[in-house]
N, CA, C and O atoms as a Tripos MOL2 file, in Angstrom:
@<TRIPOS>MOLECULE
protein
  272   271    68     0     0
PROTEIN
NO_CHARGES

@<TRIPOS>ATOM
      1 N          -4.5980    5.6840   -1.3370 N.3       1 MET1
      2 CA         -3.9770    4.8600   -0.3150 C.3       1 MET1
      3 C          -4.3210    3.3940   -0.6060 C.2       1 MET1
      4 O          -5.4940    3.0240   -0.6640 O.2       1 MET1
      5 N          -3.3110    2.5850   -0.7830 N.am      2 ILE2
      6 CA         -3.4900    1.1530   -1.0320 C.3       2 ILE2
      7 C          -3.6800    0.4410    0.3030 C.2       2 ILE2
      8 O          -2.9790    0.7300    1.2730 O.2       2 ILE2
      9 N          -4.6280   -0.4890    0.3470 N.am      3 LYS3
     10 CA         -4.8700   -1.2410    1.5780 C.3       3 LYS3
     11 C          -4.4410   -2.6920    1.4020 C.2       3 LYS3
     12 O          -4.7940   -3.3520    0.4250 O.2       3 LYS3
     13 N          -3.6770   -3.1650    2.3690 N.am      4 LEU4
     14 CA         -3.3270   -4.5790    2.4580 C.3       4 LEU4
     15 C          -4.1630   -5.1380    3.6020 C.2       4 LEU4
     16 O          -4.0150   -4.7160    4.7490 O.2       4 LEU4
     17 N          -5.0360   -6.0830    3.2880 N.am      5 ARG5
     18 CA         -5.9920   -6.5840    4.2740 C.3       5 ARG5
     19 C          -5.5710   -7.9450    4.8190 C.2       5 ARG5
     20 O          -5.2070   -8.8470    4.0650 O.2       5 ARG5
     21 N          -5.6280   -8.0760    6.1430 N.am      6 ILE6
     22 CA         -5.3490   -9.3450    6.8120 C.3       6 ILE6
     23 C          -6.6800   -9.9120    7.2870 C.2       6 ILE6
     24 O          -7.4040   -9.2790    8.0550 O.2       6 ILE6
     25 N          -6.9900  -11.1220    6.8140 N.am      7 ILE7
     26 CA         -8.2690  -11.7690    7.1040 C.3       7 ILE7
     27 C          -7.9990  -13.2030    7.5490 C.2       7 ILE7
     28 O          -7.0830  -13.8520    7.0440 O.2       7 ILE7
     29 N          -8.8050  -13.6980    8.5030 N.am      8 TYR8
     30 CA         -8.6630  -15.0890    8.9460 C.3       8 TYR8
     31 C          -9.5520  -15.9880    8.0950 C.2       8 TYR8
     32 O         -10.7380  -15.7080    7.9250 O.2       8 TYR8
     33 N          -8.9830  -17.0660    7.5620 N.am      9 ASN9
     34 CA         -9.7250  -18.0530    6.7840 C.3       9 ASN9
     35 C         -10.0400  -19.2270    7.7070 C.2       9 ASN9
     36 O          -9.1500  -19.9980    8.0650 O.2       9 ASN9
     37 N         -11.3070  -19.3580    8.0880 N.am     10 TYR10
     38 CA        -11.7130  -20.4050    9.0260 C.3      10 TYR10
     39 C         -11.6250  -21.8020    8.4200 C.2      10 TYR10
     40 O         -11.3480  -22.7650    9.1340 O.2      10 TYR10
     41 N         -11.8560  -21.9260    7.1190 N.am     11 GLU11
     42 CA        -11.7900  -23.2350    6.4700 C.3      11 GLU11
     43 C         -10.3670  -23.7960    6.4830 C.2      11 GLU11
     44 O         -10.1610  -24.9760    6.7660 O.2      11 GLU11
     45 N          -9.3890  -22.9420    6.1740 N.am     12 LYS12
     46 CA         -7.9920  -23.3740    6.1090 C.3      12 LYS12
     47 C          -7.2460  -23.1510    7.4220 C.2      12 LYS12
     48 O          -6.1040  -23.5840    7.5750 O.2      12 LYS12
     49 N          -7.9010  -22.4690    8.3700 N.am     13 LYS13
     50 CA         -7.3360  -22.1750    9.6940 C.3      13 LYS13
     51 C          -5.9860  -21.4690    9.5910 C.2      13 LYS13
     52 O          -4.9910  -21.8980   10.1750 O.2      13 LYS13
     53 N          -5.9850  -20.3720    8.8300 N.am     14 ARG14
     54 CA         -4.7710  -19.5810    8.6750 C.3      14 ARG14
     55 C          -5.1460  -18.1280    8.3740 C.2      14 ARG14
     56 O          -6.2760  -17.8250    7.9920 O.2      14 ARG14
     57 N          -4.1720  -17.2470    8.5550 N.am     15 TRP15
     58 CA         -4.3320  -15.8270    8.2520 C.3      15 TRP15
     59 C          -3.8890  -15.5910    6.8240 C.2      15 TRP15
     60 O          -2.9100  -16.1820    6.3690 O.2      15 TRP15
     61 N          -4.6140  -14.7170    6.1000 N.am     16 GLU16
     62 CA         -4.2990  -14.4550    4.7010 C.3      16 GLU16
     63 C          -4.1790  -12.9530    4.4550 C.2      16 GLU16
     64 O          -4.8740  -12.1500    5.0770 O.2      16 GLU16
     65 N          -3.2950  -12.5950    3.5480 N.am     17 LEU17
     66 CA         -3.0390  -11.2010    3.2020 C.3      17 LEU17
     67 C          -3.5000  -10.9490    1.7740 C.2      17 LEU17
     68 O          -3.1480  -11.6930    0.8580 O.2      17 LEU17
     69 N          -4.2940   -9.8890    1.5900 N.am     18 TYR18
     70 CA         -4.8280   -9.5300    0.2790 C.3      18 TYR18
     71 C          -4.5480   -8.0690   -0.0320 C.2      18 TYR18
     72 O          -4.5510   -7.2220    0.8610 O.2      18 TYR18
     73 N          -4.3070   -7.7810   -1.3000 N.am     19 HIS19
     74 CA         -4.1970   -6.4090   -1.8120 C.3      19 HIS19
     75 C          -5.6160   -5.9720   -2.1580 C.2      19 HIS19
     76 O          -6.4250   -6.7970   -2.5820 O.2      19 HIS19
     77 N          -5.9290   -4.7030   -1.9880 N.am     20 GLN20
     78 CA         -7.2920   -4.2250   -2.2110 C.3      20 GLN20
     79 C          -7.7810   -4.4060   -3.6490 C.2      20 GLN20
     80 O          -8.9830   -4.5580   -3.8680 O.2      20 GLN20
     81 N          -6.8840   -4.3940   -4.6260 N.am     21 ASP21
     82 CA         -7.2800   -4.4700   -6.0330 C.3      21 ASP21
     83 C          -7.1610   -5.8630   -6.6410 C.2      21 ASP21
     84 O          -7.5590   -6.0670   -7.7880 O.2      21 ASP21
     85 N          -6.6260   -6.8140   -5.9030 N.am     22 VAL22
     86 CA         -6.3770   -8.1490   -6.4400 C.3      22 VAL22
     87 C          -7.1600   -9.1740   -5.6200 C.2      22 VAL22
     88 O          -7.1660   -9.1200   -4.3910 O.2      22 VAL22
     89 N          -7.8150  -10.1040   -6.3050 N.am     23 GLU23
     90 CA         -8.6270  -11.1070   -5.6180 C.3      23 GLU23
     91 C          -7.8160  -12.3050   -5.1170 C.2      23 GLU23
     92 O          -8.3120  -13.1020   -4.3210 O.2      23 GLU23
     93 N          -6.5710  -12.4310   -5.5830 N.am     24 ILE24
     94 CA         -5.7730  -13.5740   -5.1430 C.3      24 ILE24
     95 C          -5.0210  -13.2440   -3.8530 C.2      24 ILE24
     96 O          -4.7590  -12.0810   -3.5450 O.2      24 ILE24
     97 N          -4.6940  -14.2630   -3.1360 N.am     25 GLU25
     98 CA         -3.9840  -14.1200   -1.8610 C.3      25 GLU25
     99 C          -2.5060  -13.8220   -2.1230 C.2      25 GLU25
    100 O          -1.8650  -14.4940   -2.9310 O.2      25 GLU25
    101 N          -1.9750  -12.8140   -1.4390 N.am     26 ILE26
    102 CA         -0.5640  -12.4430   -1.5840 C.3      26 ILE26
    103 C           0.3080  -13.3500   -0.7250 C.2      26 ILE26
    104 O           1.3490  -13.8340   -1.1690 O.2      26 ILE26
    105 N          -0.1320  -13.5730    0.5110 N.am     27 ALA27
    106 CA          0.6350  -14.3980    1.4480 C.3      27 ALA27
    107 C          -0.3210  -14.9980    2.4650 C.2      27 ALA27
    108 O          -1.4460  -14.5260    2.6300 O.2      27 ALA27
    109 N           0.1360  -16.0460    3.1470 N.am     28 SER28
    110 CA         -0.6600  -16.6440    4.2190 C.3      28 SER28
    111 C           0.2830  -17.2330    5.2570 C.2      28 SER28
    112 O           1.4280  -17.5730    4.9610 O.2      28 SER28
    113 N          -0.2250  -17.3470    6.4780 N.am     29 ASN29
    114 CA          0.5840  -17.8770    7.5670 C.3      29 ASN29
    115 C          -0.3450  -18.2600    8.7050 C.2      29 ASN29
    116 O          -1.4190  -17.6770    8.8560 O.2      29 ASN29
    117 N           0.0560  -19.2280    9.4990 N.am     30 HIS30
    118 CA         -0.7140  -19.5960   10.6870 C.3      30 HIS30
    119 C          -0.4150  -18.6500   11.8390 C.2      30 HIS30
    120 O          -1.1760  -18.5800   12.8040 O.2      30 HIS30
    121 N           0.6850  -17.9270   11.7410 N.am     31 ASN31
    122 CA          1.0870  -16.9860   12.7820 C.3      31 ASN31
    123 C           0.7850  -15.5630   12.3110 C.2      31 ASN31
    124 O           1.3980  -15.0770   11.3600 O.2      31 ASN31
    125 N          -0.1580  -14.9000   12.9740 N.am     32 ILE32
    126 CA         -0.5720  -13.5530   12.5460 C.3      32 ILE32
    127 C           0.5690  -12.5480   12.6670 C.2      32 ILE32
    128 O           0.6570  -11.6250   11.8570 O.2      32 ILE32
    129 N           1.4340  -12.7020   13.6490 N.am     33 TYR33
    130 CA          2.5330  -11.7470   13.8350 C.3      33 TYR33
    131 C           3.5050  -11.7790   12.6610 C.2      33 TYR33
    132 O           3.9740  -10.7300   12.2190 O.2      33 TYR33
    133 N           3.8090  -12.9560   12.1570 N.am     34 GLU34
    134 CA          4.6910  -13.0600   10.9930 C.3      34 GLU34
    135 C           4.0300  -12.4780    9.7490 C.2      34 GLU34
    136 O           4.7010  -11.8680    8.9160 O.2      34 GLU34
    137 N           2.7210  -12.6630    9.6200 N.am     35 LEU35
    138 CA          2.0100  -12.1100    8.4710 C.3      35 LEU35
    139 C           1.9380  -10.5850    8.5520 C.2      35 LEU35
    140 O           2.0260   -9.9120    7.5250 O.2      35 LEU35
    141 N           1.7820  -10.0350    9.7500 N.am     36 ILE36
    142 CA          1.7960   -8.5790    9.9220 C.3      36 ILE36
    143 C           3.1620   -8.0250    9.5310 C.2      36 ILE36
    144 O           3.2400   -6.9760    8.8910 O.2      36 ILE36
    145 N           4.2320   -8.7100    9.9030 N.am     37 MET37
    146 CA          5.5790   -8.2600    9.5340 C.3      37 MET37
    147 C           5.7630   -8.2870    8.0150 C.2      37 MET37
    148 O           6.3660   -7.3770    7.4480 O.2      37 MET37
    149 N           5.2470   -9.3250    7.3580 N.am     38 THR38
    150 CA          5.3140   -9.4170    5.8990 C.3      38 THR38
    151 C           4.5250   -8.2830    5.2560 C.2      38 THR38
    152 O           5.0070   -7.6320    4.3290 O.2      38 THR38
    153 N           3.3180   -8.0490    5.7470 N.am     39 ALA39
    154 CA          2.4770   -6.9710    5.2170 C.3      39 ALA39
    155 C           3.1380   -5.6150    5.4220 C.2      39 ALA39
    156 O           3.0630   -4.7410    4.5570 O.2      39 ALA39
    157 N           3.7760   -5.4470    6.5550 N.am     40 ASP40
    158 CA          4.4650   -4.2020    6.8770 C.3      40 ASP40
    159 C           5.5940   -3.9260    5.8790 C.2      40 ASP40
    160 O           5.7500   -2.7990    5.4100 O.2      40 ASP40
    161 N           6.3670   -4.9430    5.5620 N.am     41 LEU41
    162 CA          7.4590   -4.7870    4.5900 C.3      41 LEU41
    163 C           6.9250   -4.4380    3.2050 C.2      41 LEU41
    164 O           7.4870   -3.5840    2.5180 O.2      41 LEU41
    165 N           5.8460   -5.0940    2.7950 N.am     42 ILE42
    166 CA          5.2450   -4.8050    1.4900 C.3      42 ILE42
    167 C           4.7050   -3.3790    1.4620 C.2      42 ILE42
    168 O           4.8880   -2.6640    0.4770 O.2      42 ILE42
    169 N           4.0410   -2.9660    2.5400 N.am     43 ALA43
    170 CA          3.4690   -1.6150    2.6100 C.3      43 ALA43
    171 C           4.5520   -0.5430    2.5090 C.2      43 ALA43
    172 O           4.3410    0.4960    1.8840 O.2      43 ALA43
    173 N           5.7000   -0.7900    3.1170 N.am     44 LYS44
    174 CA          6.8060    0.1730    3.0310 C.3      44 LYS44
    175 C           7.3040    0.3220    1.5910 C.2      44 LYS44
    176 O           7.7450    1.3990    1.1900 O.2      44 LYS44
    177 N           7.2310   -0.7600    0.8240 N.am     45 LEU45
    178 CA          7.7000   -0.7270   -0.5630 C.3      45 LEU45
    179 C           6.7160   -0.0540   -1.5130 C.2      45 LEU45
    180 O           7.1280    0.5360   -2.5130 O.2      45 LEU45
    181 N           5.4280   -0.1340   -1.2150 N.am     46 ILE46
    182 CA          4.4150    0.3870   -2.1460 C.3      46 ILE46
    183 C           3.7190    1.6350   -1.6120 C.2      46 ILE46
    184 O           2.5530    1.8750   -1.9240 O.2      46 ILE46
    185 N           4.4220    2.4290   -0.8130 N.am     47 LYS47
    186 CA          3.8360    3.6420   -0.2260 C.3      47 LYS47
    187 C           3.0540    4.4260   -1.2610 C.2      47 LYS47
    188 O           3.4470    4.4050   -2.4270 O.2      47 LYS47
    189 N           2.0030    5.0990   -0.9300 N.am     48 PRO48
    190 CA          1.2690    5.1380    0.3330 C.3      48 PRO48
    191 C           0.4150    3.8820    0.5040 C.2      48 PRO48
    192 O          -0.2710    3.4530   -0.4240 O.2      48 PRO48
    193 N           0.4660    3.3080    1.6860 N.am     49 ALA49
    194 CA         -0.2560    2.0640    1.9440 C.3      49 ALA49
    195 C          -0.6530    1.9500    3.4110 C.2      49 ALA49
    196 O          -0.0360    2.5480    4.2930 O.2      49 ALA49
    197 N          -1.7020    1.1640    3.6430 N.am     50 GLN50
    198 CA         -2.1630    0.8430    4.9930 C.3      50 GLN50
    199 C          -2.2060   -0.6640    5.1480 C.2      50 GLN50
    200 O          -2.5530   -1.3840    4.2120 O.2      50 GLN50
    201 N          -1.8530   -1.1380    6.3320 N.am     51 VAL51
    202 CA         -2.0430   -2.5320    6.6970 C.3      51 VAL51
    203 C          -3.2530   -2.5400    7.6170 C.2      51 VAL51
    204 O          -3.2340   -1.9190    8.6800 O.2      51 VAL51
    205 N          -4.3130   -3.2490    7.2070 N.am     52 VAL52
    206 CA         -5.5370   -3.2670    8.0020 C.3      52 VAL52
    207 C          -5.9180   -4.6940    8.3640 C.2      52 VAL52
    208 O          -5.6540   -5.6340    7.6140 O.2      52 VAL52
    209 N          -6.5360   -4.8330    9.5160 N.am     53 PHE53
    210 CA         -7.0320   -6.1140   10.0150 C.3      53 PHE53
    211 C          -8.5500   -6.0680    9.9490 C.2      53 PHE53
    212 O          -9.1590   -5.0900   10.3820 O.2      53 PHE53
    213 N          -9.1650   -7.1110    9.4130 N.am     54 ILE54
    214 CA        -10.6180   -7.1690    9.3250 C.3      54 ILE54
    215 C         -11.1100   -8.3120   10.2100 C.2      54 ILE54
    216 O         -11.0600   -9.4730    9.8040 O.2      54 ILE54
    217 N         -11.5880   -7.9930   11.4230 N.am     55 PRO55
    218 CA        -12.1240   -9.0370   12.2930 C.3      55 PRO55
    219 C         -13.4780   -9.5230   11.7780 C.2      55 PRO55
    220 O         -14.2540   -8.7390   11.2330 O.2      55 PRO55
    221 N         -13.7560  -10.7990   11.9500 N.am     56 GLN56
    222 CA        -15.0200  -11.3610   11.4750 C.3      56 GLN56
    223 C         -16.2080  -10.8630   12.2870 C.2      56 GLN56
    224 O         -17.3240  -10.7960   11.7720 O.2      56 GLN56
    225 N         -15.9810  -10.5140   13.5460 N.am     57 SER57
    226 CA        -17.0810  -10.1300   14.4270 C.3      57 SER57
    227 C         -17.4660   -8.6580   14.3170 C.2      57 SER57
    228 O         -18.5410   -8.2720   14.7760 O.2      57 SER57
    229 N         -16.6160   -7.8320   13.7210 N.am     58 LEU58
    230 CA        -16.9010   -6.4000   13.5920 C.3      58 LEU58
    231 C         -17.0090   -6.0190   12.1190 C.2      58 LEU58
    232 O         -16.2550   -6.5300   11.2910 O.2      58 LEU58
    233 N         -17.9350   -5.1310   11.7860 N.am     59 PRO59
    234 CA        -18.0970   -4.7380   10.3810 C.3      59 PRO59
    235 C         -17.1810   -3.5880    9.9600 C.2      59 PRO59
    236 O         -17.5470   -2.8090    9.0790 O.2      59 PRO59
    237 N         -15.9960   -3.4650   10.5710 N.am     60 LYS60
    238 CA        -15.0950   -2.3810   10.1810 C.3      60 LYS60
    239 C         -13.6490   -2.8620   10.1720 C.2      60 LYS60
    240 O         -13.3240   -3.9320   10.6850 O.2      60 LYS60
    241 N         -12.7910   -2.0360    9.5710 N.am     61 GLU61
    242 CA        -11.3660   -2.3520    9.4850 C.3      61 GLU61
    243 C         -10.6190   -1.6810   10.6270 C.2      61 GLU61
    244 O         -10.9750   -0.5830   11.0540 O.2      61 GLU61
    245 N          -9.5860   -2.3460   11.1160 N.am     62 ILE62
    246 CA         -8.7150   -1.7790   12.1400 C.3      62 ILE62
    247 C          -7.3570   -1.5300   11.4830 C.2      62 ILE62
    248 O          -6.7180   -2.4650   11.0000 O.2      62 ILE62
    249 N          -6.9230   -0.2810   11.4680 N.am     63 VAL63
    250 CA         -5.6430    0.0730   10.8380 C.3      63 VAL63
    251 C          -4.5060   -0.3200   11.7770 C.2      63 VAL63
    252 O          -4.4650    0.1140   12.9280 O.2      63 VAL63
    253 N          -3.5840   -1.1420   11.2790 N.am     64 ILE64
    254 CA         -2.4230   -1.5700   12.0620 C.3      64 ILE64
    255 C          -1.2650   -0.6000   11.8410 C.2      64 ILE64
    256 O          -0.6690   -0.1120   12.8000 O.2      64 ILE64
    257 N          -0.9490   -0.3220   10.5800 N.am     65 ASN65
    258 CA          0.1230    0.6180   10.2190 C.3      65 ASN65
    259 C          -0.2650    1.3870    8.9730 C.2      65 ASN65
    260 O          -1.0500    0.9190    8.1480 O.2      65 ASN65
    261 N           0.3010    2.5780    8.8550 N.am     66 GLU66
    262 CA          0.0560    3.4060    7.6790 C.3      66 GLU66
    263 C           1.3630    4.0640    7.2610 C.2      66 GLU66
    264 O           2.0830    4.6220    8.0900 O.2      66 GLU66
    265 N           1.6600    3.9940    5.9700 N.am     67 TYR67
    266 CA          2.8750    4.5910    5.4240 C.3      67 TYR67
    267 C           2.4910    5.5690    4.3250 C.2      67 TYR67
    268 O           1.7810    5.2140    3.3840 O.2      67 TYR67
    269 N           2.9630    6.7930    4.4510 N.am     68 VAL68
    270 CA          2.6240    7.8470    3.4890 C.3      68 VAL68
    271 C           3.8590    8.2490    2.7130 C.2      68 VAL68
    272 O           3.7890    9.1240    1.8500 O.2      68 VAL68
@<TRIPOS>BOND
     1     1     2 1
     2     2     3 1
     3     3     4 2
     4     3     5 am
     5     5     6 1
     6     6     7 1
     7     7     8 2
     8     7     9 am
     9     9    10 1
    10    10    11 1
    11    11    12 2
    12    11    13 am
    13    13    14 1
    14    14    15 1
    15    15    16 2
    16    15    17 am
    17    17    18 1
    18    18    19 1
    19    19    20 2
    20    19    21 am
    21    21    22 1
    22    22    23 1
    23    23    24 2
    24    23    25 am
    25    25    26 1
    26    26    27 1
    27    27    28 2
    28    27    29 am
    29    29    30 1
    30    30    31 1
    31    31    32 2
    32    31    33 am
    33    33    34 1
    34    34    35 1
    35    35    36 2
    36    35    37 am
    37    37    38 1
    38    38    39 1
    39    39    40 2
    40    39    41 am
    41    41    42 1
    42    42    43 1
    43    43    44 2
    44    43    45 am
    45    45    46 1
    46    46    47 1
    47    47    48 2
    48    47    49 am
    49    49    50 1
    50    50    51 1
    51    51    52 2
    52    51    53 am
    53    53    54 1
    54    54    55 1
    55    55    56 2
    56    55    57 am
    57    57    58 1
    58    58    59 1
    59    59    60 2
    60    59    61 am
    61    61    62 1
    62    62    63 1
    63    63    64 2
    64    63    65 am
    65    65    66 1
    66    66    67 1
    67    67    68 2
    68    67    69 am
    69    69    70 1
    70    70    71 1
    71    71    72 2
    72    71    73 am
    73    73    74 1
    74    74    75 1
    75    75    76 2
    76    75    77 am
    77    77    78 1
    78    78    79 1
    79    79    80 2
    80    79    81 am
    81    81    82 1
    82    82    83 1
    83    83    84 2
    84    83    85 am
    85    85    86 1
    86    86    87 1
    87    87    88 2
    88    87    89 am
    89    89    90 1
    90    90    91 1
    91    91    92 2
    92    91    93 am
    93    93    94 1
    94    94    95 1
    95    95    96 2
    96    95    97 am
    97    97    98 1
    98    98    99 1
    99    99   100 2
   100    99   101 am
   101   101   102 1
   102   102   103 1
   103   103   104 2
   104   103   105 am
   105   105   106 1
   106   106   107 1
   107   107   108 2
   108   107   109 am
   109   109   110 1
   110   110   111 1
   111   111   112 2
   112   111   113 am
   113   113   114 1
   114   114   115 1
   115   115   116 2
   116   115   117 am
   117   117   118 1
   118   118   119 1
   119   119   120 2
   120   119   121 am
   121   121   122 1
   122   122   123 1
   123   123   124 2
   124   123   125 am
   125   125   126 1
   126   126   127 1
   127   127   128 2
   128   127   129 am
   129   129   130 1
   130   130   131 1
   131   131   132 2
   132   131   133 am
   133   133   134 1
   134   134   135 1
   135   135   136 2
   136   135   137 am
   137   137   138 1
   138   138   139 1
   139   139   140 2
   140   139   141 am
   141   141   142 1
   142   142   143 1
   143   143   144 2
   144   143   145 am
   145   145   146 1
   146   146   147 1
   147   147   148 2
   148   147   149 am
   149   149   150 1
   150   150   151 1
   151   151   152 2
   152   151   153 am
   153   153   154 1
   154   154   155 1
   155   155   156 2
   156   155   157 am
   157   157   158 1
   158   158   159 1
   159   159   160 2
   160   159   161 am
   161   161   162 1
   162   162   163 1
   163   163   164 2
   164   163   165 am
   165   165   166 1
   166   166   167 1
   167   167   168 2
   168   167   169 am
   169   169   170 1
   170   170   171 1
   171   171   172 2
   172   171   173 am
   173   173   174 1
   174   174   175 1
   175   175   176 2
   176   175   177 am
   177   177   178 1
   178   178   179 1
   179   179   180 2
   180   179   181 am
   181   181   182 1
   182   182   183 1
   183   183   184 2
   184   183   185 am
   185   185   186 1
   186   186   187 1
   187   187   188 2
   188   187   189 am
   189   189   190 1
   190   190   191 1
   191   191   192 2
   192   191   193 am
   193   193   194 1
   194   194   195 1
   195   195   196 2
   196   195   197 am
   197   197   198 1
   198   198   199 1
   199   199   200 2
   200   199   201 am
   201   201   202 1
   202   202   203 1
   203   203   204 2
   204   203   205 am
   205   205   206 1
   206   206   207 1
   207   207   208 2
   208   207   209 am
   209   209   210 1
   210   210   211 1
   211   211   212 2
   212   211   213 am
   213   213   214 1
   214   214   215 1
   215   215   216 2
   216   215   217 am
   217   217   218 1
   218   218   219 1
   219   219   220 2
   220   219   221 am
   221   221   222 1
   222   222   223 1
   223   223   224 2
   224   223   225 am
   225   225   226 1
   226   226   227 1
   227   227   228 2
   228   227   229 am
   229   229   230 1
   230   230   231 1
   231   231   232 2
   232   231   233 am
   233   233   234 1
   234   234   235 1
   235   235   236 2
   236   235   237 am
   237   237   238 1
   238   238   239 1
   239   239   240 2
   240   239   241 am
   241   241   242 1
   242   242   243 1
   243   243   244 2
   244   243   245 am
   245   245   246 1
   246   246   247 1
   247   247   248 2
   248   247   249 am
   249   249   250 1
   250   250   251 1
   251   251   252 2
   252   251   253 am
   253   253   254 1
   254   254   255 1
   255   255   256 2
   256   255   257 am
   257   257   258 1
   258   258   259 1
   259   259   260 2
   260   259   261 am
   261   261   262 1
   262   262   263 1
   263   263   264 2
   264   263   265 am
   265   265   266 1
   266   266   267 1
   267   267   268 2
   268   267   269 am
   269   269   270 1
   270   270   271 1
   271   271   272 2
@<TRIPOS>SUBSTRUCTURE
     1 MET1         2 RESIDUE 1 A MET
     2 ILE2         6 RESIDUE 1 A ILE
     3 LYS3        10 RESIDUE 1 A LYS
     4 LEU4        14 RESIDUE 1 A LEU
     5 ARG5        18 RESIDUE 1 A ARG
     6 ILE6        22 RESIDUE 1 A ILE
     7 ILE7        26 RESIDUE 1 A ILE
     8 TYR8        30 RESIDUE 1 A TYR
     9 ASN9        34 RESIDUE 1 A ASN
    10 TYR10       38 RESIDUE 1 A TYR
    11 GLU11       42 RESIDUE 1 A GLU
    12 LYS12       46 RESIDUE 1 A LYS
    13 LYS13       50 RESIDUE 1 A LYS
    14 ARG14       54 RESIDUE 1 A ARG
    15 TRP15       58 RESIDUE 1 A TRP
    16 GLU16       62 RESIDUE 1 A GLU
    17 LEU17       66 RESIDUE 1 A LEU
    18 TYR18       70 RESIDUE 1 A TYR
    19 HIS19       74 RESIDUE 1 A HIS
    20 GLN20       78 RESIDUE 1 A GLN
    21 ASP21       82 RESIDUE 1 A ASP
    22 VAL22       86 RESIDUE 1 A VAL
    23 GLU23       90 RESIDUE 1 A GLU
    24 ILE24       94 RESIDUE 1 A ILE
    25 GLU25       98 RESIDUE 1 A GLU
    26 ILE26      102 RESIDUE 1 A ILE
    27 ALA27      106 RESIDUE 1 A ALA
    28 SER28      110 RESIDUE 1 A SER
    29 ASN29      114 RESIDUE 1 A ASN
    30 HIS30      118 RESIDUE 1 A HIS
    31 ASN31      122 RESIDUE 1 A ASN
    32 ILE32      126 RESIDUE 1 A ILE
    33 TYR33      130 RESIDUE 1 A TYR
    34 GLU34      134 RESIDUE 1 A GLU
    35 LEU35      138 RESIDUE 1 A LEU
    36 ILE36      142 RESIDUE 1 A ILE
    37 MET37      146 RESIDUE 1 A MET
    38 THR38      150 RESIDUE 1 A THR
    39 ALA39      154 RESIDUE 1 A ALA
    40 ASP40      158 RESIDUE 1 A ASP
    41 LEU41      162 RESIDUE 1 A LEU
    42 ILE42      166 RESIDUE 1 A ILE
    43 ALA43      170 RESIDUE 1 A ALA
    44 LYS44      174 RESIDUE 1 A LYS
    45 LEU45      178 RESIDUE 1 A LEU
    46 ILE46      182 RESIDUE 1 A ILE
    47 LYS47      186 RESIDUE 1 A LYS
    48 PRO48      190 RESIDUE 1 A PRO
    49 ALA49      194 RESIDUE 1 A ALA
    50 GLN50      198 RESIDUE 1 A GLN
    51 VAL51      202 RESIDUE 1 A VAL
    52 VAL52      206 RESIDUE 1 A VAL
    53 PHE53      210 RESIDUE 1 A PHE
    54 ILE54      214 RESIDUE 1 A ILE
    55 PRO55      218 RESIDUE 1 A PRO
    56 GLN56      222 RESIDUE 1 A GLN
    57 SER57      226 RESIDUE 1 A SER
    58 LEU58      230 RESIDUE 1 A LEU
    59 PRO59      234 RESIDUE 1 A PRO
    60 LYS60      238 RESIDUE 1 A LYS
    61 GLU61      242 RESIDUE 1 A GLU
    62 ILE62      246 RESIDUE 1 A ILE
    63 VAL63      250 RESIDUE 1 A VAL
    64 ILE64      254 RESIDUE 1 A ILE
    65 ASN65      258 RESIDUE 1 A ASN
    66 GLU66      262 RESIDUE 1 A GLU
    67 TYR67      266 RESIDUE 1 A TYR
    68 VAL68      270 RESIDUE 1 A VAL
């Protein structure tokens, strides 16, 4: 299962999307809802995939969507 991770970058004050195997940023946006929609479209194309949110305050991932 491929994970697409959404993380907030405090320095740049924006949300960023990362693929689990790649260190570079796939996409970024100041609006988390638009970034979730982008991640959702990518996840549908690369099934099986999960879109996960990683909050800074919690040490775990929250699964937003999963496509098998």
